[in-house]
ChimeraX commands (.cxc) that place a marker at each C-alpha (Angstrom):
marker #1 position -0.01,-20.49,-28.65 radius 0.5
marker #1 position 0.84,-22.97,-25.94 radius 0.5
marker #1 position 0.31,-21.88,-22.33 radius 0.5
marker #1 position 2.46,-23.53,-19.67 radius 0.5
marker #1 position 1.79,-24.11,-16.00 radius 0.5
marker #1 position 4.43,-25.10,-13.46 radius 0.5
marker #1 position 4.25,-26.12,-9.83 radius 0.5
marker #1 position 6.24,-25.45,-6.71 radius 0.5
marker #1 position 5.10,-28.16,-4.37 radius 0.5
marker #1 position 1.33,-27.86,-4.22 radius 0.5
marker #1 position 1.26,-24.30,-5.61 radius 0.5
marker #1 position 0.35,-23.97,-9.29 radius 0.5
marker #1 position 1.66,-21.02,-11.34 radius 0.5
marker #1 position 0.56,-19.95,-14.80 radius 0.5
marker #1 position -0.50,-19.80,-17.51 radius 0.5
marker #1 position 2.72,-18.54,-19.13 radius 0.5
marker #1 position 3.92,-18.31,-22.70 radius 0.5
marker #1 position 7.28,-19.91,-23.49 radius 0.5
marker #1 position 9.03,-16.52,-23.28 radius 0.5
marker #1 position 7.42,-15.80,-19.91 radius 0.5
marker #1 position 8.39,-19.27,-18.70 radius 0.5
marker #1 position 12.03,-18.46,-19.52 radius 0.5
marker #1 position 11.94,-15.75,-16.86 radius 0.5
marker #1 position 10.88,-18.22,-14.18 radius 0.5
marker #1 position 13.48,-20.20,-12.28 radius 0.5
marker #1 position 12.41,-23.65,-13.34 radius 0.5
marker #1 position 14.74,-26.64,-13.16 radius 0.5
marker #1 position 14.73,-30.05,-14.81 radius 0.5
marker #1 position 12.74,-31.41,-11.85 radius 0.5
marker #1 position 10.07,-28.67,-11.96 radius 0.5
marker #1 position 6.69,-30.16,-12.86 radius 0.5
marker #1 position 5.18,-28.69,-16.05 radius 0.5
marker #1 position 1.75,-29.08,-17.63 radius 0.5
marker #1 position 0.12,-27.65,-20.73 radius 0.5
marker #1 position -3.00,-28.49,-22.70 radius 0.5
marker #1 position -2.19,-31.74,-24.48 radius 0.5
marker #1 position -0.19,-33.37,-21.66 radius 0.5
marker #1 position -2.03,-36.03,-19.72 radius 0.5
marker #1 position -0.12,-35.53,-16.47 radius 0.5
marker #1 position 2.29,-33.14,-14.85 radius 0.5
marker #1 position 5.75,-33.90,-16.28 radius 0.5
marker #1 position 9.25,-32.96,-15.12 radius 0.5
marker #1 position 10.62,-30.15,-17.30 radius 0.5
marker #1 position 13.74,-32.21,-18.06 radius 0.5
marker #1 position 11.60,-34.82,-19.84 radius 0.5
marker #1 position 10.11,-32.31,-22.31 radius 0.5
marker #1 position 12.16,-31.79,-25.48 radius 0.5
marker #1 position 10.73,-28.33,-26.16 radius 0.5
marker #1 position 12.13,-27.07,-22.81 radius 0.5
marker #1 position 15.66,-28.41,-23.38 radius 0.5
marker #1 position 16.87,-25.03,-24.65 radius 0.5
marker #1 position 15.38,-23.31,-21.63 radius 0.5
marker #1 position 16.93,-25.74,-19.15 radius 0.5
marker #1 position 20.36,-25.55,-20.80 radius 0.5
marker #1 position 20.67,-21.94,-19.62 radius 0.5
marker #1 position 19.30,-22.67,-16.14 radius 0.5
marker #1 position 21.93,-22.95,-13.39 radius 0.5
marker #1 position 22.08,-26.19,-11.43 radius 0.5
marker #1 position 20.16,-26.47,-8.17 radius 0.5
marker #1 position 21.73,-24.95,-5.09 radius 0.5
marker #1 position 23.44,-27.53,-2.87 radius 0.5
marker #1 position 21.67,-28.54,0.33 radius 0.5
marker #1 position 24.28,-26.82,2.54 radius 0.5
marker #1 position 23.29,-23.38,1.21 radius 0.5
marker #1 position 20.11,-22.86,3.26 radius 0.5
marker #1 position 22.22,-22.76,6.44 radius 0.5
marker #1 position 23.78,-19.48,5.22 radius 0.5
marker #1 position 20.44,-17.92,4.41 radius 0.5
marker #1 position 19.33,-15.35,6.97 radius 0.5
marker #1 position 16.79,-16.62,9.41 radius 0.5
marker #1 position 13.44,-14.90,9.36 radius 0.5
marker #1 position 13.09,-12.41,12.15 radius 0.5
marker #1 position 10.10,-12.40,14.41 radius 0.5
marker #1 position 8.03,-9.22,14.26 radius 0.5
marker #1 position 8.94,-6.75,16.97 radius 0.5
marker #1 position 6.98,-7.19,20.15 radius 0.5
marker #1 position 4.52,-4.42,20.83 radius 0.5
marker #1 position 4.75,-2.84,24.19 radius 0.5
marker #1 position 1.56,-3.31,26.18 radius 0.5
marker #1 position -0.49,-0.14,26.24 radius 0.5
marker #1 position -0.71,1.28,29.77 radius 0.5
marker #1 position -4.19,1.32,31.31 radius 0.5
marker #1 position -4.32,5.12,31.45 radius 0.5
marker #1 position -3.59,5.24,27.69 radius 0.5
marker #1 position -6.38,2.76,26.91 radius 0.5
marker #1 position -8.90,4.94,28.71 radius 0.5
marker #1 position -8.12,8.10,26.70 radius 0.5
marker #1 position -11.10,9.50,24.81 radius 0.5
marker #1 position -10.99,9.54,21.03 radius 0.5
marker #1 position -9.65,12.90,19.78 radius 0.5
marker #1 position -11.90,15.02,17.54 radius 0.5
marker #1 position -11.16,14.11,13.94 radius 0.5
marker #1 position -12.27,17.39,12.24 radius 0.5
marker #1 position -13.38,15.49,9.13 radius 0.5
marker #1 position -16.74,17.21,8.65 radius 0.5
marker #1 position -15.24,20.65,9.16 radius 0.5
marker #1 position -12.35,19.87,6.81 radius 0.5
marker #1 position -14.72,18.75,4.07 radius 0.5
marker #1 position -16.87,21.86,4.46 radius 0.5
marker #1 position -13.95,24.31,4.33 radius 0.5
marker #1 position -12.56,22.45,1.32 radius 0.5
marker #1 position -15.85,22.90,-0.52 radius 0.5
marker #1 position -16.59,26.48,0.54 radius 0.5
marker #1 position -13.27,28.14,1.35 radius 0.5
marker #1 position -9.85,27.01,0.29 radius 0.5
marker #1 position -9.24,23.70,-1.47 radius 0.5
marker #1 position -5.47,23.09,-0.96 radius 0.5
marker #1 position -5.42,23.61,2.79 radius 0.5
marker #1 position -8.78,21.91,3.22 radius 0.5
marker #1 position -7.41,18.78,1.56 radius 0.5
marker #1 position -4.50,18.75,4.01 radius 0.5
marker #1 position -7.09,18.95,6.80 radius 0.5
marker #1 position -9.00,15.99,5.32 radius 0.5
marker #1 position -5.82,13.90,5.10 radius 0.5
marker #1 position -4.94,14.48,8.75 radius 0.5
marker #1 position -8.58,14.05,9.84 radius 0.5
marker #1 position -8.67,10.63,8.16 radius 0.5
marker #1 position -5.60,9.55,10.13 radius 0.5
marker #1 position -7.11,10.29,13.54 radius 0.5
marker #1 position -9.52,7.34,13.77 radius 0.5
marker #1 position -7.15,4.77,12.28 radius 0.5
marker #1 position -4.33,5.78,14.63 radius 0.5
marker #1 position -6.67,5.71,17.62 radius 0.5
marker #1 position -8.00,2.27,16.65 radius 0.5
marker #1 position -4.43,0.97,16.28 radius 0.5
marker #1 position -3.57,2.10,19.81 radius 0.5
marker #1 position -1.43,5.07,18.71 radius 0.5
marker #1 position -3.12,7.59,20.97 radius 0.5
marker #1 position -0.33,10.15,20.81 radius 0.5
marker #1 position -0.29,9.92,17.01 radius 0.5
marker #1 position -4.09,10.35,16.93 radius 0.5
marker #1 position -3.80,13.47,19.08 radius 0.5
marker #1 position -1.10,14.90,16.82 radius 0.5
marker #1 position -3.13,14.12,13.70 radius 0.5
marker #1 position -6.17,15.78,15.30 radius 0.5
marker #1 position -4.12,18.90,16.08 radius 0.5
marker #1 position -2.82,19.00,12.49 radius 0.5
marker #1 position -6.33,18.49,11.10 radius 0.5
marker #1 position -7.59,21.37,13.23 radius 0.5
marker #1 position -4.66,23.59,12.17 radius 0.5
marker #1 position -5.20,23.03,8.43 radius 0.5
marker #1 position -8.98,23.33,8.75 radius 0.5
marker #1 position -8.63,26.66,10.55 radius 0.5
marker #1 position -6.01,27.93,8.08 radius 0.5
marker #1 position -8.36,27.04,5.22 radius 0.5
marker #1 position -11.35,28.65,6.96 radius 0.5
marker #1 position -9.66,31.94,7.82 radius 0.5
marker #1 position -7.92,32.16,4.47 radius 0.5
marker #1 position -11.27,31.63,2.75 radius 0.5
marker #1 position -12.89,34.31,4.92 radius 0.5
marker #1 position -10.00,36.69,4.25 radius 0.5
marker #1 position -10.19,36.18,0.49 radius 0.5
marker #1 position -13.97,36.64,0.61 radius 0.5
marker #1 position -13.63,39.92,2.51 radius 0.5
marker #1 position -10.93,41.07,0.09 radius 0.5
marker #1 position -13.19,40.36,-2.90 radius 0.5
marker #1 position -16.03,42.23,-1.19 radius 0.5
marker #1 position -13.85,45.27,-0.50 radius 0.5
marker #1 position -12.52,45.28,-4.09 radius 0.5
marker #1 position -16.08,44.95,-5.39 radius 0.5
marker #1 position -17.33,47.86,-3.27 radius 0.5
marker #1 position -14.37,50.02,-4.31 radius 0.5
marker #1 position -14.93,49.11,-7.94 radius 0.5
marker #1 position -18.58,50.04,-7.62 radius 0.5
marker #1 position -17.69,53.43,-6.16 radius 0.5
marker #1 position -15.35,54.18,-9.03 radius 0.5
marker link #1:1,2 radius 0.2
marker link #1:2,3 radius 0.2
marker link #1:3,4 radius 0.2
marker link #1:4,5 radius 0.2
marker link #1:5,6 radius 0.2
marker link #1:6,7 radius 0.2
marker link #1:7,8 radius 0.2
marker link #1:8,9 radius 0.2
marker link #1:9,10 radius 0.2
marker link #1:10,11 radius 0.2
marker link #1:11,12 radius 0.2
marker link #1:12,13 radius 0.2
marker link #1:13,14 radius 0.2
marker link #1:14,15 radius 0.2
marker link #1:15,16 radius 0.2
marker link #1:16,17 radius 0.2
marker link #1:17,18 radius 0.2
marker link #1:18,19 radius 0.2
marker link #1:19,20 radius 0.2
marker link #1:20,21 radius 0.2
marker link #1:21,22 radius 0.2
marker link #1:22,23 radius 0.2
marker link #1:23,24 radius 0.2
marker link #1:24,25 radius 0.2
marker link #1:25,26 radius 0.2
marker link #1:26,27 radius 0.2
marker link #1:27,28 radius 0.2
marker link #1:28,29 radius 0.2
marker link #1:29,30 radius 0.2
marker link #1:30,31 radius 0.2
marker link #1:31,32 radius 0.2
marker link #1:32,33 radius 0.2
marker link #1:33,34 radius 0.2
marker link #1:34,35 radius 0.2
marker link #1:35,36 radius 0.2
marker link #1:36,37 radius 0.2
marker link #1:37,38 radius 0.2
marker link #1:38,39 radius 0.2
marker link #1:39,40 radius 0.2
marker link #1:40,41 radius 0.2
marker link #1:41,42 radius 0.2
marker link #1:42,43 radius 0.2
marker link #1:43,44 radius 0.2
marker link #1:44,45 radius 0.2
marker link #1:45,46 radius 0.2
marker link #1:46,47 radius 0.2
marker link #1:47,48 radius 0.2
marker link #1:48,49 radius 0.2
marker link #1:49,50 radius 0.2
marker link #1:50,51 radius 0.2
marker link #1:51,52 radius 0.2
marker link #1:52,53 radius 0.2
marker link #1:53,54 radius 0.2
marker link #1:54,55 radius 0.2
marker link #1:55,56 radius 0.2
marker link #1:56,57 radius 0.2
marker link #1:57,58 radius 0.2
marker link #1:58,59 radius 0.2
marker link #1:59,60 radius 0.2
marker link #1:60,61 radius 0.2
marker link #1:61,62 radius 0.2
marker link #1:62,63 radius 0.2
marker link #1:63,64 radius 0.2
marker link #1:64,65 radius 0.2
marker link #1:65,66 radius 0.2
marker link #1:66,67 radius 0.2
marker link #1:67,68 radius 0.2
marker link #1:68,69 radius 0.2
marker link #1:69,70 radius 0.2
marker link #1:70,71 radius 0.2
marker link #1:71,72 radius 0.2
marker link #1:72,73 radius 0.2
marker link #1:73,74 radius 0.2
marker link #1:74,75 radius 0.2
marker link #1:75,76 radius 0.2
marker link #1:76,77 radius 0.2
marker link #1:77,78 radius 0.2
marker link #1:78,79 radius 0.2
marker link #1:79,80 radius 0.2
marker link #1:80,81 radius 0.2
marker link #1:81,82 radius 0.2
marker link #1:82,83 radius 0.2
marker link #1:83,84 radius 0.2
marker link #1:84,85 radius 0.2
marker link #1:85,86 radius 0.2
marker link #1:86,87 radius 0.2
marker link #1:87,88 radius 0.2
marker link #1:88,89 radius 0.2
marker link #1:89,90 radius 0.2
marker link #1:90,91 radius 0.2
marker link #1:91,92 radius 0.2
marker link #1:92,93 radius 0.2
marker link #1:93,94 radius 0.2
marker link #1:94,95 radius 0.2
marker link #1:95,96 radius 0.2
marker link #1:96,97 radius 0.2
marker link #1:97,98 radius 0.2
marker link #1:98,99 radius 0.2
marker link #1:99,100 radius 0.2
marker link #1:100,101 radius 0.2
marker link #1:101,102 radius 0.2
marker link #1:102,103 radius 0.2
marker link #1:103,104 radius 0.2
marker link #1:104,105 radius 0.2
marker link #1:105,106 radius 0.2
marker link #1:106,107 radius 0.2
marker link #1:107,108 radius 0.2
marker link #1:108,109 radius 0.2
marker link #1:109,110 radius 0.2
marker link #1:110,111 radius 0.2
marker link #1:111,112 radius 0.2
marker link #1:112,113 radius 0.2
marker link #1:113,114 radius 0.2
marker link #1:114,115 radius 0.2
marker link #1:115,116 radius 0.2
marker link #1:116,117 radius 0.2
marker link #1:117,118 radius 0.2
marker link #1:118,119 radius 0.2
marker link #1:119,120 radius 0.2
marker link #1:120,121 radius 0.2
marker link #1:121,122 radius 0.2
marker link #1:122,123 radius 0.2
marker link #1:123,124 radius 0.2
marker link #1:124,125 radius 0.2
marker link #1:125,126 radius 0.2
marker link #1:126,127 radius 0.2
marker link #1:127,128 radius 0.2
marker link #1:128,129 radius 0.2
marker link #1:129,130 radius 0.2
marker link #1:130,131 radius 0.2
marker link #1:131,132 radius 0.2
marker link #1:132,133 radius 0.2
marker link #1:133,134 radius 0.2
marker link #1:134,135 radius 0.2
marker link #1:135,136 radius 0.2
marker link #1:136,137 radius 0.2
marker link #1:137,138 radius 0.2
marker link #1:138,139 radius 0.2
marker link #1:139,140 radius 0.2
marker link #1:140,141 radius 0.2
marker link #1:141,142 radius 0.2
marker link #1:142,143 radius 0.2
marker link #1:143,144 radius 0.2
marker link #1:144,145 radius 0.2
marker link #1:145,146 radius 0.2
marker link #1:146,147 radius 0.2
marker link #1:147,148 radius 0.2
marker link #1:148,149 radius 0.2
marker link #1:149,150 radius 0.2
marker link #1:150,151 radius 0.2
marker link #1:151,152 radius 0.2
marker link #1:152,153 radius 0.2
marker link #1:153,154 radius 0.2
marker link #1:154,155 radius 0.2
marker link #1:155,156 radius 0.2
marker link #1:156,157 radius 0.2
marker link #1:157,158 radius 0.2
marker link #1:158,159 radius 0.2
marker link #1:159,160 radius 0.2
marker link #1:160,161 radius 0.2
marker link #1:161,162 radius 0.2
marker link #1:162,163 radius 0.2
marker link #1:163,164 radius 0.2
marker link #1:164,165 radius 0.2
marker link #1:165,166 radius 0.2
view
């Protein structure tokens, strides 16, 4: 099976089968190469691609790019105030979250791990308020998992003692 390559300027694409090549927006002037061709050749000069090019719309006129939307510059980041840059890194609760996930309550512990993982990345990206909120959420879910695990453990103990007395 023949594998085709095509180029857009200096960028080479491929290999593609003929059916895959049909999905690409090649024109008669698109340069094509496959094993057996000596040089890159315009698609319009290859007989086997005539069927493919017959269904390809003509190139867009030169005036069209003026109507295309102009790329927008990324939004400017506000400079971080000096007092924000000096804030200490919030506690991330990662170790505690992992431990309560293993020993206490898996679902809430996982939520604690997710929020704990966000703390450092938000802090490093300059989102100090987000890091503090993520730290508070990590602490909340870690504590919920811990106390729920303790409560379930106590409940099992009480049921076991009562079952032993019966």
